[in-house]
Every structure is written in structure tokens, then in C-alpha cells.
C-alpha positions as protocol buffer text, in pm:
chain_id: "A"
residue {
  index: 1
  type: PHE
  ca { x: 0 y: 0 z: 0 }
}
residue {
  index: 2
  type: LYS
  ca { x: 276 y: 246 z: 90 }
}
residue {
  index: 3
  type: LEU
  ca { x: 457 y: 183 z: -237 }
}
residue {
  index: 4
  type: ALA
  ca { x: 142 y: 247 z: -440 }
}
residue {
  index: 5
  type: SER
  ca { x: 73 y: 567 z: -246 }
}
residue {
  index: 6
  type: LEU
  ca { x: 430 y: 686 z: -290 }
}
residue {
  index: 7
  type: ALA
  ca { x: 407 y: 611 z: -662 }
}
residue {
  index: 8
  type: ARG
  ca { x: 83 y: 809 z: -682 }
}
residue {
  index: 9
  type: ALA
  ca { x: 248 y: 1102 z: -503 }
}
residue {
  index: 10
  type: TRP
  ca { x: 547 y: 1081 z: -739 }
}
residue {
  index: 11
  type: ILE
  ca { x: 317 y: 1092 z: -1042 }
}
residue {
  index: 12
  type: PHE
  ca { x: 143 y: 1402 z: -906 }
}
residue {
  index: 13
  type: GLU
  ca { x: 484 y: 1561 z: -847 }
}
residue {
  index: 14
  type: LEU
  ca { x: 602 y: 1481 z: -1199 }
}
residue {
  index: 15
  type: ALA
  ca { x: 278 y: 1617 z: -1342 }
}
residue {
  index: 16
  type: GLY
  ca { x: 347 y: 1948 z: -1172 }
}
residue {
  index: 17
  type: ASP
  ca { x: 83 y: 1906 z: -904 }
}
residue {
  index: 18
  type: PRO
  ca { x: 266 y: 1932 z: -569 }
}
residue {
  index: 19
  type: ALA
  ca { x: -65 y: 1985 z: -388 }
}
residue {
  index: 20
  type: GLY
  ca { x: -188 y: 1652 z: -524 }
}
residue {
  index: 21
  type: ALA
  ca { x: 136 y: 1488 z: -414 }
}
residue {
  index: 22
  type: ARG
  ca { x: 102 y: 1627 z: -61 }
}
residue {
  index: 23
  type: ALA
  ca { x: -261 y: 1516 z: -46 }
}
residue {
  index: 24
  type: ALA
  ca { x: -166 y: 1162 z: -155 }
}
residue {
  index: 25
  type: LEU
  ca { x: 102 y: 1144 z: 114 }
}
residue {
  index: 26
  type: GLN
  ca { x: -134 y: 1281 z: 378 }
}
residue {
  index: 27
  type: ARG
  ca { x: -398 y: 1021 z: 287 }
}
residue {
  index: 28
  type: MET
  ca { x: -134 y: 753 z: 311 }
}
residue {
  index: 29
  type: GLY
  ca { x: -37 y: 875 z: 656 }
}
residue {
  index: 30
  type: GLN
  ca { x: -392 y: 888 z: 782 }
}
residue {
  index: 31
  type: GLU
  ca { x: -485 y: 546 z: 650 }
}
residue {
  index: 32
  type: ARG
  ca { x: -187 y: 331 z: 737 }
}
residue {
  index: 33
  type: GLY
  ca { x: 4 y: 497 z: 1018 }
}
residue {
  index: 34
  type: PHE
  ca { x: 278 y: 638 z: 795 }
}
residue {
  index: 35
  type: GLU
  ca { x: 293 y: 943 z: 1016 }
}
residue {
  index: 36
  type: GLN
  ca { x: 554 y: 803 z: 1252 }
}
residue {
  index: 37
  type: ASP
  ca { x: 814 y: 1061 z: 1342 }
}
residue {
  index: 38
  type: ALA
  ca { x: 1100 y: 895 z: 1152 }
}
residue {
  index: 39
  type: ASP
  ca { x: 886 y: 881 z: 838 }
}
residue {
  index: 40
  type: ARG
  ca { x: 772 y: 1241 z: 885 }
}
residue {
  index: 41
  type: LEU
  ca { x: 1134 y: 1349 z: 925 }
}
residue {
  index: 42
  type: LEU
  ca { x: 1223 y: 1177 z: 599 }
}
residue {
  index: 43
  type: MET
  ca { x: 940 y: 1361 z: 424 }
}
residue {
  index: 44
  type: LYS
  ca { x: 1054 y: 1696 z: 573 }
}
residue {
  index: 45
  type: VAL
  ca { x: 1409 y: 1639 z: 451 }
}
residue {
  index: 46
  type: ALA
  ca { x: 1286 y: 1537 z: 105 }
}
residue {
  index: 47
  type: GLU
  ca { x: 1073 y: 1851 z: 91 }
}
residue {
  index: 48
  type: ARG
  ca { x: 1369 y: 2069 z: 189 }
}
residue {
  index: 49
  type: ILE
  ca { x: 1586 y: 1905 z: -77 }
}
residue {
  index: 50
  type: ARG
  ca { x: 1319 y: 1967 z: -339 }
}
residue {
  index: 51
  type: LEU
  ca { x: 1246 y: 2328 z: -237 }
}
residue {
  index: 52
  type: GLU
  ca { x: 1588 y: 2452 z: -128 }
}
residue {
  index: 53
  type: PHE
  ca { x: 1828 y: 2245 z: -336 }
}
residue {
  index: 54
  type: LEU
  ca { x: 1663 y: 2127 z: -655 }
}
residue {
  index: 55
  type: CYS
  ca { x: 1443 y: 2428 z: -734 }
}
residue {
  index: 56
  type: GLN
  ca { x: 1654 y: 2686 z: -907 }
}
residue {
  index: 57
  type: ASN
  ca { x: 1521 y: 2989 z: -1085 }
}
residue {
  index: 58
  type: ALA
  ca { x: 1701 y: 3120 z: -1392 }
}
residue {
  index: 59
  type: TYR
  ca { x: 1583 y: 3473 z: -1313 }
}
residue {
  index: 60
  type: THR
  ca { x: 1734 y: 3498 z: -964 }
}
residue {
  index: 61
  type: GLU
  ca { x: 2079 y: 3474 z: -811 }
}
residue {
  index: 62
  type: ASP
  ca { x: 2044 y: 3099 z: -766 }
}
residue {
  index: 63
  type: ALA
  ca { x: 2049 y: 3037 z: -1143 }
}
residue {
  index: 64
  type: PHE
  ca { x: 2412 y: 2940 z: -1096 }
}
residue {
  index: 65
  type: SER
  ca { x: 2575 y: 2845 z: -771 }
}
residue {
  index: 66
  type: PRO
  ca { x: 2945 y: 2781 z: -723 }
}
residue {
  index: 67
  type: PRO
  ca { x: 3026 y: 2428 z: -602 }
}
residue {
  index: 68
  type: GLU
  ca { x: 3109 y: 2559 z: -253 }
}
residue {
  index: 69
  type: GLN
  ca { x: 2765 y: 2718 z: -216 }
}
residue {
  index: 70
  type: THR
  ca { x: 2596 y: 2404 z: -347 }
}
residue {
  index: 71
  type: ALA
  ca { x: 2790 y: 2187 z: -102 }
}
residue {
  index: 72
  type: ALA
  ca { x: 2706 y: 2424 z: 184 }
}
residue {
  index: 73
  type: LYS
  ca { x: 2334 y: 2411 z: 104 }
}
residue {
  index: 74
  type: ILE
  ca { x: 2315 y: 2033 z: 94 }
}
residue {
  index: 75
  type: GLY
  ca { x: 2535 y: 2025 z: 406 }
}
residue {
  index: 76
  type: GLU
  ca { x: 2281 y: 2240 z: 591 }
}
residue {
  index: 77
  type: ILE
  ca { x: 2001 y: 2003 z: 496 }
}
residue {
  index: 78
  type: LEU
  ca { x: 2203 y: 1697 z: 602 }
}
residue {
  index: 79
  type: GLU
  ca { x: 2294 y: 1866 z: 930 }
}
residue {
  index: 80
  type: PHE
  ca { x: 1925 y: 1937 z: 990 }
}
residue {
  index: 81
  type: HIS
  ca { x: 1849 y: 1569 z: 931 }
}
residue {
  index: 82
  type: ASP
  ca { x: 2126 y: 1451 z: 1163 }
}
residue {
  index: 83
  type: ARG
  ca { x: 2019 y: 1686 z: 1445 }
}
residue {
  index: 84
  type: ALA
  ca { x: 1654 y: 1590 z: 1411 }
}
residue {
  index: 85
  type: ALA
  ca { x: 1733 y: 1216 z: 1392 }
}
residue {
  index: 86
  type: ALA
  ca { x: 1947 y: 1245 z: 1706 }
}
residue {
  index: 87
  type: GLY
  ca { x: 1658 y: 1415 z: 1883 }
}
residue {
  index: 88
  type: LEU
  ca { x: 1422 y: 1138 z: 1779 }
}
residue {
  index: 89
  type: LYS
  ca { x: 1664 y: 875 z: 1914 }
}
residue {
  index: 90
  type: GLU
  ca { x: 1659 y: 1059 z: 2247 }
}
residue {
  index: 91
  type: GLY
  ca { x: 1282 y: 1022 z: 2254 }
}
residue {
  index: 92
  type: ILE
  ca { x: 1193 y: 1380 z: 2162 }
}
residue {
  index: 93
  type: LEU
  ca { x: 884 y: 1412 z: 1941 }
}
residue {
  index: 94
  type: LEU
  ca { x: 945 y: 1543 z: 1590 }
}
residue {
  index: 95
  type: ASP
  ca { x: 724 y: 1847 z: 1642 }
}
residue {
  index: 96
  type: GLU
  ca { x: 943 y: 1948 z: 1936 }
}
residue {
  index: 97
  type: VAL
  ca { x: 1263 y: 1880 z: 1740 }
}
residue {
  index: 98
  type: LEU
  ca { x: 1141 y: 2100 z: 1455 }
}
residue {
  index: 99
  type: LYS
  ca { x: 1059 y: 2387 z: 1692 }
}
residue {
  index: 100
  type: GLY
  ca { x: 1409 y: 2393 z: 1840 }
}
């Protein structure tokens, strides 16, 4: 079930319908308990990669980024993941980890 829902979300994303993709993932979470904190963290990191790393606009300063800036950006996202995952291992809820 999760694989089919993820595939559906991916198709919405490829079709240029991020709202449809989010809705598919939310339905999946509500129906089958996908909303565990580790899974939610993975989705947050994937969203940050898509929005902050993969989305570049040719009409702004991020049309071209030097390798150092690119490495720094992905490093920030990975650091976020590592901090949040460490918090989850300590038993802190994801919502609390994301606030701090």
C-alpha cells in the first residue's frame, strides 16, 4: 500500500501538481500509520531538498551556484536531518525537534 501511495504522489509531483502529491502522502499517513516521526522526518528532509536544493530559478541569483555554495546548502540540509534524527533517538517528538 505504501509503495502504491508513494508512486501516486510521485506521479502528481512529476505532473506538476505538488498539492496533489502532498494530499496523496497525507492520505497515506492517515490510513496506514505512515505518520511516525521517523517517516515524517524523511518527508521533511525530502521537501527541503526539493524546495531549497533542486528548485533553481534562472531569473534569480540561484540560477548558478558555485560548487562551494551548493555543497554548503546540501550540508545544511544533512545537518538538519542529523540533528533531528538524534533528537528522535533521544525520545523527543518530531514536532518538538522541529521547533528547536
